[in-house]
A tleap script that builds the chain and sets N, CA, C and O, in Angstrom:
source leaprc.protein.ff14SB
mol = sequence {
  NMET ASP LYS GLU VAL ILE ARG ILE SER LEU
  PRO ILE LEU ALA LEU PHE ILE ILE TRP ARG
  PRO LEU ARG THR ILE GLY TYR CYS ALA SER
  THR ALA LEU ASN VAL ILE GLY GLU GLY ARG
  ILE VAL ALA VAL MET THR VAL PHE GLY MET
  TRP VAL ILE GLN ALA GLY GLY ALA TYR GLY
  LEU GLY PHE VAL SER GLY PHE GLY MET ILE
  GLY VAL PHE LEU ALA MET LEU LEU ASP GLU
  ILE VAL ARG MET PRO VAL PHE VAL ILE ARG
  TRP ARG LEU GLN LYS PRO ILE GLU ILE GLN
  LYS THR GLU LEU ASP CSER
}
set mol.1.N position { 9.914 0.154 28.043 }
set mol.1.CA position { 9.640 0.281 26.912 }
set mol.1.C position { 8.485 -0.355 26.301 }
set mol.1.O position { 8.117 -1.444 26.740 }
set mol.2.N position { 7.813 0.254 25.244 }
set mol.2.CA position { 6.626 -0.424 24.767 }
set mol.2.C position { 6.961 -1.685 24.199 }
set mol.2.O position { 8.005 -1.963 23.608 }
set mol.3.N position { 5.747 -2.605 24.484 }
set mol.3.CA position { 6.152 -4.114 24.026 }
set mol.3.C position { 5.906 -4.254 22.553 }
set mol.3.O position { 6.430 -5.112 21.842 }
set mol.4.N position { 4.976 -3.243 22.122 }
set mol.4.CA position { 4.797 -3.503 20.755 }
set mol.4.C position { 5.823 -2.882 19.957 }
set mol.4.O position { 5.898 -3.400 18.843 }
set mol.5.N position { 6.568 -2.024 20.140 }
set mol.5.CA position { 7.749 -1.454 19.610 }
set mol.5.C position { 8.688 -2.802 19.417 }
set mol.5.O position { 9.040 -3.265 18.332 }
set mol.6.N position { 9.001 -3.306 20.692 }
set mol.6.CA position { 10.024 -4.295 20.893 }
set mol.6.C position { 9.701 -5.533 19.887 }
set mol.6.O position { 10.590 -6.140 19.290 }
set mol.7.N position { 8.118 -5.873 19.760 }
set mol.7.CA position { 7.750 -6.939 19.019 }
set mol.7.C position { 8.124 -6.651 17.496 }
set mol.7.O position { 8.522 -7.508 16.707 }
set mol.8.N position { 7.903 -5.139 17.186 }
set mol.8.CA position { 8.189 -5.086 15.531 }
set mol.8.C position { 9.524 -4.910 15.530 }
set mol.8.O position { 10.064 -5.484 14.585 }
set mol.9.N position { 10.453 -4.165 16.439 }
set mol.9.CA position { 11.852 -4.220 16.187 }
set mol.9.C position { 12.704 -5.637 16.144 }
set mol.9.O position { 13.608 -5.744 15.314 }
set mol.10.N position { 12.452 -6.549 16.904 }
set mol.10.CA position { 13.128 -7.689 16.931 }
set mol.10.C position { 13.444 -8.367 15.587 }
set mol.10.O position { 14.594 -8.640 15.244 }
set mol.11.N position { 12.383 -8.612 14.872 }
set mol.11.CA position { 12.582 -9.071 13.431 }
set mol.11.C position { 13.407 -8.316 12.609 }
set mol.11.O position { 14.293 -8.800 11.905 }
set mol.12.N position { 13.059 -6.835 12.705 }
set mol.12.CA position { 13.806 -6.034 11.713 }
set mol.12.C position { 15.174 -6.054 12.066 }
set mol.12.O position { 16.009 -5.940 11.169 }
set mol.13.N position { 15.541 -6.189 13.303 }
set mol.13.CA position { 17.012 -6.240 13.851 }
set mol.13.C position { 17.659 -7.770 13.406 }
set mol.13.O position { 18.869 -7.908 13.229 }
set mol.14.N position { 16.858 -8.695 13.278 }
set mol.14.CA position { 17.363 -9.902 12.829 }
set mol.14.C position { 17.705 -9.766 11.324 }
set mol.14.O position { 18.776 -10.120 10.829 }
set mol.15.N position { 16.711 -9.234 10.686 }
set mol.15.CA position { 16.921 -8.949 9.242 }
set mol.15.C position { 18.331 -8.074 8.920 }
set mol.15.O position { 19.160 -8.356 8.056 }
set mol.16.N position { 18.367 -7.029 9.780 }
set mol.16.CA position { 19.698 -6.447 9.533 }
set mol.16.C position { 20.974 -7.114 9.884 }
set mol.16.O position { 22.018 -6.832 9.296 }
set mol.17.N position { 20.915 -7.899 10.730 }
set mol.17.CA position { 22.002 -8.863 11.109 }
set mol.17.C position { 22.434 -9.759 9.716 }
set mol.17.O position { 23.575 -10.060 9.366 }
set mol.18.N position { 21.394 -10.022 9.173 }
set mol.18.CA position { 21.655 -10.885 7.963 }
set mol.18.C position { 22.253 -9.937 6.850 }
set mol.18.O position { 23.274 -10.174 6.205 }
set mol.19.N position { 21.448 -8.828 6.734 }
set mol.19.CA position { 21.429 -7.838 5.518 }
set mol.19.C position { 22.959 -7.250 5.462 }
set mol.19.O position { 23.611 -7.201 4.418 }
set mol.20.N position { 23.386 -6.856 6.610 }
set mol.20.CA position { 24.583 -5.947 6.693 }
set mol.20.C position { 25.704 -6.762 5.825 }
set mol.20.O position { 26.126 -6.327 4.753 }
set mol.21.N position { 26.092 -7.857 6.342 }
set mol.21.CA position { 27.315 -8.562 5.753 }
set mol.21.C position { 27.331 -8.769 4.099 }
set mol.21.O position { 28.339 -8.742 3.393 }
set mol.22.N position { 25.863 -8.996 3.631 }
set mol.22.CA position { 25.707 -9.093 2.273 }
set mol.22.C position { 26.007 -7.927 1.678 }
set mol.22.O position { 26.890 -7.936 0.821 }
set mol.23.N position { 25.460 -6.926 1.950 }
set mol.23.CA position { 25.552 -5.561 1.677 }
set mol.23.C position { 26.945 -5.309 1.596 }
set mol.23.O position { 27.391 -4.963 0.502 }
set mol.24.N position { 27.746 -5.428 2.613 }
set mol.24.CA position { 29.159 -5.029 2.421 }
set mol.24.C position { 30.070 -5.881 1.348 }
set mol.24.O position { 30.935 -5.447 0.586 }
set mol.25.N position { 29.670 -7.043 1.503 }
set mol.25.CA position { 30.233 -8.013 0.174 }
set mol.25.C position { 29.962 -7.362 -1.070 }
set mol.25.O position { 30.822 -7.190 -1.934 }
set mol.26.N position { 28.666 -6.970 -1.172 }
set mol.26.CA position { 28.081 -6.585 -2.665 }
set mol.26.C position { 28.829 -5.114 -2.981 }
set mol.26.O position { 29.243 -4.862 -4.112 }
set mol.27.N position { 28.942 -4.296 -2.011 }
set mol.27.CA position { 29.662 -2.855 -2.091 }
set mol.27.C position { 30.888 -3.191 -2.278 }
set mol.27.O position { 31.286 -2.666 -3.318 }
set mol.28.N position { 31.865 -3.952 -1.664 }
set mol.28.CA position { 33.139 -4.230 -2.095 }
set mol.28.C position { 33.298 -4.790 -3.437 }
set mol.28.O position { 34.105 -4.230 -4.179 }
set mol.29.N position { 32.656 -5.803 -3.862 }
set mol.29.CA position { 32.523 -6.447 -5.112 }
set mol.29.C position { 32.239 -5.398 -6.275 }
set mol.29.O position { 32.995 -5.343 -7.245 }
set mol.30.N position { 30.951 -4.432 -6.134 }
set mol.30.CA position { 30.777 -3.856 -7.205 }
set mol.30.C position { 31.783 -2.502 -7.136 }
set mol.30.O position { 31.923 -1.863 -8.179 }
set mol.31.N position { 32.351 -2.142 -6.147 }
set mol.31.CA position { 33.290 -1.039 -6.388 }
set mol.31.C position { 34.690 -1.665 -7.010 }
set mol.31.O position { 35.510 -0.967 -7.607 }
set mol.32.N position { 34.820 -2.904 -6.812 }
set mol.32.CA position { 36.005 -3.256 -7.357 }
set mol.32.C position { 35.895 -3.556 -8.880 }
set mol.32.O position { 36.878 -3.521 -9.620 }
set mol.33.N position { 34.649 -3.851 -9.295 }
set mol.33.CA position { 34.285 -4.056 -10.631 }
set mol.33.C position { 34.384 -2.644 -11.355 }
set mol.33.O position { 34.945 -2.479 -12.438 }
set mol.34.N position { 33.736 -1.604 -10.581 }
set mol.34.CA position { 34.114 -0.367 -11.254 }
set mol.34.C position { 35.233 0.159 -11.418 }
set mol.34.O position { 35.391 0.965 -12.336 }
set mol.35.N position { 36.284 -0.186 -10.548 }
set mol.35.CA position { 37.526 0.335 -10.692 }
set mol.35.C position { 38.281 -0.567 -11.803 }
set mol.35.O position { 39.185 0.074 -12.338 }
set mol.36.N position { 38.172 -1.626 -12.193 }
set mol.36.CA position { 38.549 -2.528 -13.322 }
set mol.36.C position { 37.737 -2.037 -14.649 }
set mol.36.O position { 37.980 -2.626 -15.702 }
set mol.37.N position { 36.916 -1.130 -14.637 }
set mol.37.CA position { 36.076 -0.950 -15.803 }
set mol.37.C position { 34.858 -1.586 -16.260 }
set mol.37.O position { 34.350 -1.545 -17.381 }
set mol.38.N position { 34.462 -2.196 -15.182 }
set mol.38.CA position { 33.151 -3.057 -15.456 }
set mol.38.C position { 31.957 -2.371 -14.906 }
set mol.38.O position { 31.088 -3.019 -14.323 }
set mol.39.N position { 31.874 -1.065 -15.069 }
set mol.39.CA position { 30.792 -0.424 -14.337 }
set mol.39.C position { 29.428 -0.720 -14.872 }
set mol.39.O position { 28.505 -0.871 -14.070 }
set mol.40.N position { 29.215 -0.818 -16.196 }
set mol.40.CA position { 28.276 -1.258 -17.028 }
set mol.40.C position { 27.298 -2.375 -16.280 }
set mol.40.O position { 26.079 -2.232 -16.188 }
set mol.41.N position { 28.006 -3.459 -15.786 }
set mol.41.CA position { 27.057 -4.563 -15.358 }
set mol.41.C position { 26.599 -3.988 -13.701 }
set mol.41.O position { 25.481 -4.166 -13.218 }
set mol.42.N position { 27.614 -3.356 -13.085 }
set mol.42.CA position { 27.193 -2.615 -11.839 }
set mol.42.C position { 25.969 -1.547 -11.983 }
set mol.42.O position { 25.149 -1.310 -11.096 }
set mol.43.N position { 25.997 -1.129 -12.886 }
set mol.43.CA position { 24.844 0.086 -13.198 }
set mol.43.C position { 23.645 -0.518 -13.559 }
set mol.43.O position { 22.550 -0.158 -13.128 }
set mol.44.N position { 23.835 -1.454 -14.364 }
set mol.44.CA position { 22.525 -2.296 -14.857 }
set mol.44.C position { 21.873 -2.965 -13.861 }
set mol.44.O position { 20.643 -2.965 -13.825 }
set mol.45.N position { 22.766 -3.735 -12.762 }
set mol.45.CA position { 22.104 -4.376 -11.921 }
set mol.45.C position { 21.678 -3.533 -10.825 }
set mol.45.O position { 20.629 -3.788 -10.234 }
set mol.46.N position { 22.405 -2.549 -10.507 }
set mol.46.CA position { 21.872 -1.701 -9.333 }
set mol.46.C position { 20.408 -0.890 -9.705 }
set mol.46.O position { 19.498 -0.776 -8.884 }
set mol.47.N position { 20.364 -0.432 -10.889 }
set mol.47.CA position { 19.185 0.090 -11.508 }
set mol.47.C position { 18.207 -1.057 -11.279 }
set mol.47.O position { 17.405 -0.899 -10.359 }
set mol.48.N position { 18.153 -2.252 -12.022 }
set mol.48.CA position { 17.239 -3.319 -11.847 }
set mol.48.C position { 17.069 -3.615 -10.374 }
set mol.48.O position { 15.906 -3.758 -9.997 }
set mol.49.N position { 17.909 -3.715 -9.597 }
set mol.49.CA position { 17.883 -4.202 -8.260 }
set mol.49.C position { 16.995 -3.099 -7.391 }
set mol.49.O position { 16.107 -3.483 -6.630 }
set mol.50.N position { 17.281 -1.835 -7.554 }
set mol.50.CA position { 16.764 -0.817 -6.721 }
set mol.50.C position { 15.157 -0.349 -7.214 }
set mol.50.O position { 14.339 0.134 -6.431 }
set mol.51.N position { 14.945 -0.554 -8.413 }
set mol.51.CA position { 13.760 -0.289 -8.866 }
set mol.51.C position { 12.675 -1.457 -9.001 }
set mol.51.O position { 11.482 -1.251 -8.777 }
set mol.52.N position { 13.136 -2.576 -9.348 }
set mol.52.CA position { 12.617 -3.778 -9.427 }
set mol.52.C position { 12.151 -4.723 -8.296 }
set mol.52.O position { 11.035 -5.146 -7.996 }
set mol.53.N position { 13.492 -4.930 -7.721 }
set mol.53.CA position { 13.461 -5.787 -6.523 }
set mol.53.C position { 13.193 -4.909 -5.232 }
set mol.53.O position { 12.553 -5.427 -4.316 }
set mol.54.N position { 13.604 -3.733 -5.121 }
set mol.54.CA position { 13.595 -3.100 -3.870 }
set mol.54.C position { 12.243 -2.361 -3.663 }
set mol.54.O position { 11.502 -2.472 -2.686 }
set mol.55.N position { 12.049 -1.534 -4.836 }
set mol.55.CA position { 10.775 -0.654 -4.835 }
set mol.55.C position { 9.469 -1.527 -5.173 }
set mol.55.O position { 8.410 -1.333 -4.577 }
set mol.56.N position { 9.614 -2.474 -6.143 }
set mol.56.CA position { 8.410 -3.238 -6.202 }
set mol.56.C position { 8.174 -4.344 -5.133 }
set mol.56.O position { 7.044 -4.676 -4.774 }
set mol.57.N position { 9.384 -4.921 -4.625 }
set mol.57.CA position { 9.232 -5.774 -3.447 }
set mol.57.C position { 8.626 -5.047 -2.207 }
set mol.57.O position { 7.808 -5.543 -1.431 }
set mol.58.N position { 9.133 -3.849 -2.145 }
set mol.58.CA position { 8.629 -3.196 -0.749 }
set mol.58.C position { 7.071 -2.899 -0.999 }
set mol.58.O position { 6.240 -2.988 -0.095 }
set mol.59.N position { 6.770 -2.550 -2.275 }
set mol.59.CA position { 5.439 -2.314 -2.430 }
set mol.59.C position { 4.457 -3.753 -2.227 }
set mol.59.O position { 3.408 -3.844 -1.588 }
set mol.60.N position { 5.077 -4.669 -2.888 }
set mol.60.CA position { 4.303 -6.077 -2.900 }
set mol.60.C position { 4.353 -6.506 -1.461 }
set mol.60.O position { 3.289 -6.678 -0.866 }
set mol.61.N position { 5.447 -6.682 -0.883 }
set mol.61.CA position { 5.618 -7.242 0.254 }
set mol.61.C position { 5.260 -6.288 1.600 }
set mol.61.O position { 4.924 -6.800 2.668 }
set mol.62.N position { 5.358 -5.074 1.436 }
set mol.62.CA position { 5.196 -4.061 2.604 }
set mol.62.C position { 3.735 -3.762 2.519 }
set mol.62.O position { 3.119 -3.935 3.570 }
set mol.63.N position { 3.035 -3.339 1.456 }
set mol.63.CA position { 1.797 -2.896 1.569 }
set mol.63.C position { 0.793 -3.906 0.927 }
set mol.63.O position { -0.209 -4.130 1.607 }
set mol.64.N position { 0.906 -4.610 -0.374 }
set mol.64.CA position { -0.087 -5.292 -0.614 }
set mol.64.C position { -0.085 -6.466 0.112 }
set mol.64.O position { -1.204 -6.900 0.384 }
set mol.65.N position { 1.090 -7.246 0.589 }
set mol.65.CA position { 0.654 -8.309 1.263 }
set mol.65.C position { 0.506 -8.156 2.938 }
set mol.65.O position { 0.111 -9.026 3.714 }
set mol.66.N position { 0.927 -6.837 3.243 }
set mol.66.CA position { 0.357 -6.539 4.624 }
set mol.66.C position { 1.757 -6.559 5.539 }
set mol.66.O position { 1.639 -6.073 6.664 }
set mol.67.N position { 2.851 -6.990 5.225 }
set mol.67.CA position { 4.067 -7.267 6.263 }
set mol.67.C position { 4.501 -5.945 6.889 }
set mol.67.O position { 4.989 -5.957 8.019 }
set mol.68.N position { 4.330 -4.660 6.125 }
set mol.68.CA position { 4.522 -3.404 6.662 }
set mol.68.C position { 6.156 -3.296 6.441 }
set mol.68.O position { 6.689 -3.690 5.404 }
set mol.69.N position { 6.821 -2.764 7.446 }
set mol.69.CA position { 8.145 -2.696 7.411 }
set mol.69.C position { 8.929 -3.770 7.486 }
set mol.69.O position { 10.093 -3.596 7.126 }
set mol.70.N position { 8.614 -4.859 7.862 }
set mol.70.CA position { 9.332 -6.130 7.960 }
set mol.70.C position { 9.108 -6.479 6.285 }
set mol.70.O position { 9.983 -7.139 5.725 }
set mol.71.N position { 8.331 -6.179 5.784 }
set mol.71.CA position { 8.089 -6.440 4.189 }
set mol.71.C position { 9.330 -5.568 3.433 }
set mol.71.O position { 10.154 -6.091 2.682 }
set mol.72.N position { 9.299 -4.386 3.723 }
set mol.72.CA position { 10.198 -3.400 3.042 }
set mol.72.C position { 11.788 -3.770 3.488 }
set mol.72.O position { 12.651 -3.467 2.664 }
set mol.73.N position { 12.166 -4.333 4.600 }
set mol.73.CA position { 13.373 -4.705 4.638 }
set mol.73.C position { 13.536 -6.229 4.119 }
set mol.73.O position { 14.696 -6.603 3.952 }
set mol.74.N position { 12.749 -6.923 3.913 }
set mol.74.CA position { 12.646 -8.336 3.197 }
set mol.74.C position { 13.014 -7.780 1.842 }
set mol.74.O position { 14.040 -8.224 1.327 }
set mol.75.N position { 12.364 -6.933 1.245 }
set mol.75.CA position { 12.698 -6.781 -0.049 }
set mol.75.C position { 14.142 -6.041 -0.426 }
set mol.75.O position { 14.728 -6.200 -1.497 }
set mol.76.N position { 14.551 -5.283 0.563 }
set mol.76.CA position { 16.053 -4.949 0.673 }
set mol.76.C position { 17.075 -5.832 0.591 }
set mol.76.O position { 18.068 -5.759 -0.132 }
set mol.77.N position { 16.684 -6.943 1.623 }
set mol.77.CA position { 17.640 -8.168 1.728 }
set mol.77.C position { 17.559 -8.925 0.422 }
set mol.77.O position { 18.605 -9.328 -0.086 }
set mol.78.N position { 16.256 -9.173 -0.225 }
set mol.78.CA position { 16.196 -9.990 -1.395 }
set mol.78.C position { 16.972 -9.259 -2.457 }
set mol.78.O position { 17.539 -10.009 -3.252 }
set mol.79.N position { 17.124 -8.013 -2.648 }
set mol.79.CA position { 17.946 -7.081 -3.456 }
set mol.79.C position { 19.399 -7.628 -3.445 }
set mol.79.O position { 19.998 -8.110 -4.407 }
set mol.80.N position { 19.859 -7.464 -2.166 }
set mol.80.CA position { 21.160 -7.835 -1.753 }
set mol.80.C position { 21.556 -9.477 -2.223 }
set mol.80.O position { 22.648 -9.831 -2.668 }
set mol.81.N position { 20.533 -10.225 -2.027 }
set mol.81.CA position { 20.800 -11.610 -2.258 }
set mol.81.C position { 20.804 -12.001 -3.710 }
set mol.81.O position { 21.349 -13.030 -4.110 }
set mol.82.N position { 20.094 -11.032 -4.584 }
set mol.82.CA position { 20.260 -11.331 -5.911 }
set mol.82.C position { 21.455 -10.575 -6.558 }
set mol.82.O position { 22.055 -11.117 -7.486 }
set mol.83.N position { 21.822 -9.360 -6.116 }
set mol.83.CA position { 22.875 -8.543 -6.723 }
set mol.83.C position { 24.162 -8.863 -6.208 }
set mol.83.O position { 25.093 -8.755 -7.006 }
set mol.84.N position { 24.419 -9.237 -5.042 }
set mol.84.CA position { 25.828 -9.582 -4.601 }
set mol.84.C position { 26.467 -10.754 -5.382 }
set mol.84.O position { 27.624 -10.670 -5.794 }
set mol.85.N position { 25.623 -11.951 -5.598 }
set mol.85.CA position { 26.409 -13.219 -6.289 }
set mol.85.C position { 26.767 -12.661 -7.687 }
set mol.85.O position { 27.896 -12.813 -8.152 }
set mol.86.N position { 25.809 -12.029 -8.329 }
set mol.86.CA position { 26.259 -11.535 -9.840 }
set mol.86.C position { 27.414 -10.794 -9.721 }
set mol.86.O position { 28.288 -11.102 -10.531 }
set mol.87.N position { 27.706 -9.804 -8.859 }
set mol.87.CA position { 28.804 -9.169 -8.641 }
set mol.87.C position { 30.139 -9.822 -8.313 }
set mol.87.O position { 31.225 -9.556 -8.828 }
set mol.88.N position { 29.869 -10.741 -7.348 }
set mol.88.CA position { 31.103 -11.749 -6.883 }
set mol.88.C position { 31.548 -12.630 -8.161 }
set mol.88.O position { 32.722 -12.726 -8.521 }
set mol.89.N position { 30.582 -13.188 -8.726 }
set mol.89.CA position { 30.649 -13.932 -9.892 }
set mol.89.C position { 31.485 -13.374 -11.003 }
set mol.89.O position { 32.537 -13.845 -11.436 }
set mol.90.N position { 30.849 -12.287 -11.398 }
set mol.90.CA position { 31.430 -11.484 -12.465 }
set mol.90.C position { 33.109 -10.980 -11.973 }
set mol.90.O position { 34.035 -10.903 -12.781 }
set mol.91.N position { 33.216 -10.717 -10.712 }
set mol.91.CA position { 34.502 -10.436 -10.213 }
set mol.91.C position { 35.575 -11.763 -10.644 }
set mol.91.O position { 36.651 -11.646 -11.231 }
set mol.92.N position { 35.058 -12.788 -10.259 }
set mol.92.CA position { 35.885 -14.194 -10.046 }
set mol.92.C position { 36.071 -14.480 -11.606 }
set mol.92.O position { 37.049 -15.094 -12.034 }
set mol.93.N position { 35.078 -13.996 -12.399 }
set mol.93.CA position { 35.504 -14.517 -13.785 }
set mol.93.C position { 36.594 -13.724 -14.620 }
set mol.93.O position { 36.996 -14.047 -15.738 }
set mol.94.N position { 36.943 -12.777 -13.979 }
set mol.94.CA position { 38.077 -11.805 -14.499 }
set mol.94.C position { 39.223 -12.507 -14.613 }
set mol.94.O position { 39.604 -13.323 -13.773 }
set mol.95.N position { 39.845 -12.209 -15.702 }
set mol.95.CA position { 41.278 -12.749 -16.145 }
set mol.95.C position { 42.248 -11.793 -15.460 }
set mol.95.O position { 42.012 -10.585 -15.500 }
set mol.96.N position { 43.377 -12.285 -14.803 }
set mol.96.CA position { 44.375 -11.518 -14.291 }
set mol.96.C position { 45.048 -10.537 -15.378 }
set mol.96.O position { 45.301 -10.892 -16.530 }
set mol.97.N position { 45.289 -9.330 -14.886 }
set mol.97.CA position { 45.939 -8.491 -15.653 }
set mol.97.C position { 47.508 -8.675 -15.491 }
set mol.97.O position { 48.117 -8.719 -14.422 }
set mol.98.N position { 48.051 -8.774 -16.804 }
set mol.98.CA position { 49.488 -8.980 -16.906 }
set mol.98.C position { 50.144 -7.530 -16.780 }
set mol.98.O position { 49.660 -6.612 -17.441 }
set mol.99.N position { 51.190 -7.320 -15.981 }
set mol.99.CA position { 51.855 -5.881 -15.821 }
set mol.99.C position { 53.142 -5.971 -16.789 }
set mol.99.O position { 53.933 -6.904 -16.648 }
set mol.100.N position { 53.328 -5.028 -17.727 }
set mol.100.CA position { 54.534 -5.240 -18.263 }
set mol.100.C position { 55.587 -4.515 -17.702 }
set mol.100.O position { 55.426 -3.351 -17.338 }
set mol.101.N position { 56.907 -5.244 -17.575 }
set mol.101.CA position { 57.909 -4.758 -16.879 }
set mol.101.C position { 58.534 -3.515 -17.681 }
set mol.101.O position { 58.374 -3.459 -18.900 }
set mol.102.N position { 59.164 -2.634 -17.076 }
set mol.102.CA position { 59.854 -1.548 -17.878 }
set mol.102.C position { 61.223 -1.612 -17.470 }
set mol.102.O position { 61.492 -2.461 -16.620 }
set mol.103.N position { 62.264 -0.788 -17.963 }
set mol.103.CA position { 63.525 -0.690 -17.529 }
set mol.103.C position { 63.665 -0.006 -16.116 }
set mol.103.O position { 64.634 -0.336 -15.433 }
set mol.104.N position { 62.944 0.742 -15.720 }
set mol.104.CA position { 62.582 1.382 -14.241 }
set mol.104.C position { 62.555 0.144 -13.241 }
set mol.104.O position { 63.239 0.140 -12.218 }
set mol.105.N position { 61.797 -0.806 -13.572 }
set mol.105.CA position { 61.470 -1.923 -12.692 }
set mol.105.C position { 62.498 -2.708 -12.500 }
set mol.105.O position { 62.228 -3.484 -11.583 }
set mol.106.N position { 63.690 -2.905 -12.978 }
set mol.106.CA position { 64.805 -3.618 -12.865 }
set mol.106.C position { 65.614 -3.230 -11.741 }
set mol.106.O position { 66.677 -3.809 -11.516 }
savepdb mol mol.pdb
quit
């Protein structure tokens, strides 16, 4: 295998090892918020994260600063680092929903 490919691939693999758990937590938290009717915060943060952090970060880190693919993946990781805590905190701040008992529940 080409040593240059290995040299470029190993840092990207390390970033993916960090990125995937964050992405999974963020995905589950955002879906849970959507289910309970909190889709607005999910939509706003997702649009902000993808356009400002991911696209802007990919351009800034990948092209302007010269990090290339590693910079693009760093921008993706940064997006998850910003969005995931917002979703989890928003979920944790939700009040429990009280379910009314009916005659059929007796």
